[in-house]
C-alpha positions as CSV (number, residue, x, y, z in Angstrom):
1,M,87.2,101.8,79.4
2,S,89.8,103.5,81.4
3,T,90.9,102.0,85.0
4,A,92.2,103.4,87.7
5,Y,93.8,102.0,91.0
6,H,92.2,103.5,94.5
7,M,92.7,102.1,98.1
8,V,89.6,100.7,99.7
9,H,89.5,101.6,103.2
10,Y,87.6,99.2,105.8
11,R,86.2,100.6,109.0
12,R,83.8,98.8,111.5
13,F,80.9,100.7,113.0
14,D,81.2,100.8,117.1
15,A,78.5,102.2,119.1
16,D,76.5,101.2,122.1
17,A,74.3,98.5,120.9
18,A,71.7,99.2,123.6
19,M,71.0,102.8,122.6
20,L,70.5,101.4,119.0
21,K,68.4,98.3,119.8
22,G,70.2,96.2,117.7
23,K,70.1,98.3,114.6
24,T,73.2,98.2,112.2
25,L,74.7,101.1,110.6
26,E,73.2,100.0,107.3
27,V,70.0,99.8,108.9
28,L,70.3,103.2,110.6
29,C,71.3,104.9,107.1
30,R,68.3,103.4,105.1
31,E,65.9,104.8,107.9
32,A,67.5,108.3,107.8
33,L,67.1,108.4,104.2
34,N,63.5,107.0,104.6
35,T,62.5,110.1,106.3
36,D,59.5,111.9,104.9
37,N,58.9,115.8,105.2
38,G,55.3,115.2,104.1
39,T,56.3,115.8,100.5
40,S,59.2,113.2,99.7
41,K,61.6,111.1,101.3
42,L,65.3,112.4,101.8
43,W,66.2,110.0,99.0
44,A,64.5,112.6,96.8
45,R,65.8,115.7,98.2
46,P,69.3,116.2,97.3
47,E,69.3,119.8,98.7
48,D,68.6,118.5,102.2
49,R,71.5,116.0,102.2
50,V,74.3,118.8,102.4
51,F,76.3,118.9,105.4
52,D,78.0,122.3,106.4
53,V,81.3,121.3,108.1
54,G,81.5,124.6,109.9
55,D,85.0,125.0,109.4
56,S,86.7,128.3,108.3
57,D,87.1,127.4,104.6
58,S,83.0,127.1,104.3
59,R,83.3,123.4,103.2
60,K,80.2,121.5,102.5
61,I,79.5,117.8,102.1
62,F,76.9,117.0,99.3
63,L,75.7,113.3,99.3
64,N,74.9,113.3,95.9
65,K,74.2,109.7,94.5
66,V,73.0,107.4,97.3
67,A,71.3,104.1,96.3
68,D,69.7,101.1,98.4
69,L,70.9,98.2,97.2
70,S,68.6,96.0,99.4
71,D,71.5,94.3,101.2
72,A,73.5,97.6,101.6
73,V,73.2,101.5,101.4
74,F,75.9,102.7,98.8
75,G,76.6,106.6,98.3
76,E,78.9,109.4,96.9
77,M,79.9,112.4,99.0
78,C,81.4,115.2,97.2
79,L,83.4,118.1,99.0
80,A,83.2,121.7,98.1
81,Q,84.1,124.8,99.4
82,A,82.3,128.4,99.1
83,K,84.2,131.0,96.8
84,D,86.6,128.5,95.7
85,L,89.1,129.2,93.2
86,Q,91.0,127.1,90.8
87,T,94.4,128.1,89.7
88,L,95.0,127.7,85.9
89,L,98.5,127.6,84.0
90,K,97.7,129.8,80.7
91,M,99.9,128.2,78.0
92,E,100.8,131.7,76.5
93,T,104.2,133.2,77.5
94,T,105.1,136.8,78.7
95,E,108.3,138.5,79.4
96,V,108.4,139.6,83.2
97,E,111.2,141.4,85.1
98,L,111.4,139.3,88.2
99,S,114.5,141.2,89.8
100,D,117.1,143.7,89.1
101,L,119.1,141.0,87.8
102,T,116.4,138.5,86.0
103,T,114.1,139.0,83.2
104,A,112.4,135.9,82.6
105,T,109.9,134.4,80.0
106,V,107.2,132.5,82.0
107,Y,103.5,131.0,81.9
108,D,100.8,133.1,83.3
109,L,99.0,131.7,86.2
110,N,95.3,132.8,86.5
111,E,92.5,131.7,89.1
112,R,88.7,131.0,88.0
113,E,86.0,130.8,90.3
114,A,83.4,128.0,89.3
115,P,80.9,129.0,86.9
116,D,77.4,130.1,88.4
117,G,75.2,127.2,89.5
118,S,78.3,125.2,90.3
119,R,81.3,124.2,92.3
120,F,84.4,122.9,92.4
121,I,84.9,119.2,93.9
122,R,87.8,119.3,96.7
123,G,87.1,115.5,97.4
124,L,85.3,112.6,96.9
125,A,84.4,109.5,98.9
126,Y,82.2,106.4,97.6
127,W,80.8,104.6,100.6
128,I,79.1,101.5,101.2
129,A,77.3,100.3,104.9
130,I,76.9,96.6,105.0
131,G,75.3,95.7,108.4
132,N,78.1,97.2,110.9
133,H,80.9,97.1,108.2
134,V,82.1,100.4,106.1
135,L,84.1,100.1,103.1
136,F,85.0,103.5,101.1
137,V,87.2,105.1,98.3
138,K,88.5,108.9,99.0
139,T,90.2,111.0,96.5
140,H,92.2,114.2,97.2
141,S,91.0,116.6,100.1
142,M,88.2,114.0,101.3
143,T,89.2,112.1,104.6
144,P,88.2,109.6,106.8
145,E,86.8,111.7,109.6
146,L,85.0,113.9,107.1
147,V,83.3,110.5,106.3
148,R,82.3,110.0,110.1
149,L,81.2,113.7,110.5
150,Y,78.9,113.4,107.6
151,L,77.2,110.2,108.8
152,D,77.0,111.4,112.3
153,W,75.1,114.3,110.8
154,L,72.8,112.3,108.9
155,L,72.0,109.7,111.7
156,K,71.6,112.1,114.2
157,T,70.6,115.5,113.0
158,R,69.1,115.2,109.6
159,G,67.2,111.8,110.0
160,G,66.8,111.8,113.6
161,V,67.1,108.2,113.9
162,M,70.2,108.2,116.3
163,D,69.9,110.0,119.6
164,P,72.2,112.9,119.7
165,G,73.9,111.9,122.9
166,A,75.1,108.7,121.4
167,G,78.6,108.3,120.3
168,F,80.0,106.1,117.8
169,A,83.1,105.5,115.9
170,L,84.5,104.2,112.5
171,N,87.3,102.2,113.6
172,A,90.0,100.6,111.4
173,E,91.4,97.3,112.2
174,F,94.5,95.5,111.9
175,D,94.4,92.6,109.5
176,K,94.0,89.5,111.4
177,T,95.4,87.5,109.0
178,A,98.5,89.4,108.4
179,T,99.3,90.0,112.2
180,A,98.6,86.2,113.0
181,G,101.3,84.2,114.9
182,D,103.6,84.8,117.8
183,I,105.9,87.7,117.1
184,G,106.3,88.5,120.8
185,E,105.6,91.9,122.1
186,I,105.2,94.8,119.2
187,R,108.4,96.9,119.2
188,N,107.7,99.1,116.2
189,L,105.2,99.6,113.3
190,R,107.1,100.3,110.0
191,V,105.2,102.6,107.6
192,T,106.9,102.2,104.2
193,G,106.0,104.1,100.9
194,K,107.6,105.9,98.1
195,S,108.7,108.4,101.0
196,A,111.1,107.6,103.4
197,P,110.2,104.8,105.7
198,Q,108.6,106.0,108.9
199,I,109.1,103.7,112.4
200,I,106.8,104.1,115.1
201,N,108.4,102.6,118.6
202,F,106.9,101.1,121.7
203,E,109.1,101.8,124.4
204,S,108.8,99.3,126.9
205,E,109.1,100.3,130.9
206,V,109.7,96.6,131.9
207,E,112.8,96.5,129.7
208,K,114.0,99.8,130.7
209,K,114.1,98.9,134.3
210,Q,115.9,95.4,133.8
211,V,119.0,97.6,132.0
212,K,121.5,97.3,135.2
213,T,125.5,97.6,135.4
214,T,127.4,94.7,137.4
215,R,130.5,96.8,137.9
216,R,129.9,97.1,141.2
217,V,129.4,94.6,144.3
218,A,126.4,96.7,145.5
219,D,125.0,96.5,141.9
220,R,125.5,92.6,141.9
221,F,123.5,92.4,145.5
222,A,120.8,94.2,144.2
223,E,120.5,91.9,140.6
224,M,121.1,88.8,143.2
225,K,118.1,90.0,145.6
226,E,115.8,90.6,142.9
227,A,116.8,87.4,140.9
228,V,116.2,84.9,143.7
229,P,112.4,85.2,143.8
230,I,112.4,84.4,140.1
231,V,114.7,81.3,140.6
232,S,112.6,80.4,143.5
233,A,109.3,80.6,141.4
234,I,110.7,78.7,138.9
235,L,112.7,75.7,140.5
236,G,110.9,75.7,143.7
237,P,112.4,76.8,147.0
238,A,114.4,73.7,148.1
239,K,116.4,73.9,144.7
240,A,116.7,77.4,144.6
241,K,118.6,77.7,148.1
242,S,120.8,74.8,147.1
243,L,121.8,76.7,144.1
244,V,122.4,80.1,146.2
245,D,124.6,78.0,148.3
246,S,126.8,76.6,145.5
247,L,127.7,80.1,144.5
248,G,131.2,81.0,144.9
249,P,132.5,84.5,146.3
250,E,132.5,86.0,142.7
251,E,129.5,84.4,141.4
252,Y,126.0,85.7,141.6
253,L,122.3,85.3,140.1
254,S,121.1,87.2,137.2
255,V,118.1,86.5,135.7
256,D,117.2,87.9,132.1
257,A,113.2,87.7,131.7
258,S,111.2,88.7,128.8
259,V,108.0,90.1,129.7
260,K,105.1,89.6,127.6
261,V,101.2,90.2,127.2
262,R,99.6,86.6,127.0
263,G,95.7,86.0,127.1
264,S,92.8,88.2,126.4
265,R,93.9,92.0,126.1
266,T,92.3,94.2,128.7
267,E,90.1,96.9,127.8
268,E,92.9,99.7,128.3
269,S,95.4,97.7,126.0
270,R,92.4,97.2,123.4
271,K,91.9,100.8,123.5
272,Q,95.3,102.0,122.9
273,F,95.8,98.9,120.0
274,Q,92.7,100.7,118.3
275,A,93.7,104.1,118.3
276,I,97.4,102.9,116.8
277,A,95.2,101.4,114.1
278,N,93.1,104.6,113.7
279,D,96.1,106.9,113.3
280,L,97.9,104.7,110.8
281,A,94.9,104.2,108.5
282,D,93.9,107.9,108.9
283,E,97.0,109.5,108.3
284,S,98.5,107.1,105.4
285,D,97.7,104.7,102.6
286,A,101.5,103.3,102.8
287,K,102.1,99.8,103.8
288,V,102.2,99.4,107.6
289,Q,104.5,96.2,108.9
290,V,104.3,94.8,112.1
291,E,107.8,94.0,113.7
292,G,108.0,92.2,117.4
293,K,110.5,91.2,119.6
294,D,110.5,87.6,118.2
295,G,109.9,88.3,114.4
296,K,107.9,90.8,111.9
297,I,105.2,90.5,109.5
298,V,107.1,91.3,106.4
299,D,104.5,90.4,103.8
300,G,101.3,92.7,103.3
301,D,99.8,95.4,105.0
302,A,98.8,95.1,108.4
303,I,96.1,97.6,108.0
304,L,93.0,96.0,106.8
305,R,92.4,97.5,103.5
306,T,93.2,96.5,99.7
307,R,93.9,98.5,96.5
308,M,91.1,97.8,93.6
309,P,90.9,98.5,89.9
310,F,87.9,101.0,89.4
311,H,86.4,102.1,86.0
312,V,86.7,105.8,85.0
313,P,84.9,107.6,82.1
314,H,88.4,108.4,80.9
315,E,92.1,108.5,81.2
316,G,93.1,110.8,83.9
317,S,89.6,111.3,85.4
318,N,88.9,111.8,88.8
319,L,85.5,110.3,89.0
320,L,84.8,106.8,89.3
321,E,82.0,104.7,87.5
322,F,79.2,104.6,90.2
323,D,77.6,101.2,89.7
324,N,81.1,99.8,89.1
325,V,82.2,101.2,92.7
326,A,79.4,99.4,94.0
327,D,80.4,96.3,92.8
328,Q,84.1,96.4,93.5
329,L,83.4,97.4,97.2
330,Q,80.7,94.5,97.4
331,E,83.2,92.2,96.2
332,V,85.9,93.3,98.8
333,Y,83.7,93.0,101.5
334,A,82.8,89.3,100.5
335,R,86.4,88.7,99.9
336,F,87.4,89.8,103.3
337,V,84.4,87.6,105.0
338,K,85.8,84.5,103.2
339,D,89.4,85.1,104.0
340,G,88.2,85.1,108.0
341,K,89.3,88.9,108.0
342,I,85.8,90.2,109.3
343,K,82.9,88.4,110.4
344,A,79.5,89.0,108.1
């Protein structure tokens, strides 16, 4: 049996709990697939599990294999495109005139349509819903957003088990165990991979305001004026006054302060942090490292995800063995729970 390594991505289903009446994503998916048209349930109607993405490329997502694992719902999404062509390199050479100065021997390129009754697959996603946790493997042109769009359509339109006006998100997570500890305020997130590292900087407005010149007396006076209240708060009014009185004509107070966010995150800062995690997780499979003022996370990936081996039918295959993917995704879920990365 051949093996291929793929990234297992993690997302958390977030929605208004009141509107869902306590139901999890797993329960909602199961209910949607249990909907009956009077003849059979959606599990048995693959033609009714096709979602039209509605873009200019006429792409459609087919929920092909899908299974109830009793404690999870697991499925295979296929991304296909109407009137799609596959470019082939024909291993026969011909001599062609490329310019007035160049005659070359080249291989022919041909475009082929898929045979009648079939379509080319442009991407795959193997996904599993366990409670409100989603883990998936994607290939080629399949994206996390397409997975979300399909689930939105399945729950609201096809299955009718969720209010069309209700919103939900599939949120990525920073790895709690990788980003633990006090590294100070986050300065940047470093994305490293085979290409050149990318760095996302976090500008601090507070630090910008702390940059001052001390070349002129006026600047010294301003720095002194701003420093006295801070010194007073730390030392007390009496000691602060005594310190000020002891200063010579060429001396002044200057306070170097580091402002950090402590305690519980505000709703606004939590949303900002969540948006950063989602963007990084969606755009890159490369390792993400967190760097702060007082240190950095140098080992592991800050985004909650992991690379796993999967069985493939043969060497070089783009397909994964359905049963093996189900086992591996459940293994990753169990490992994340055991390691304290997520809560069951």
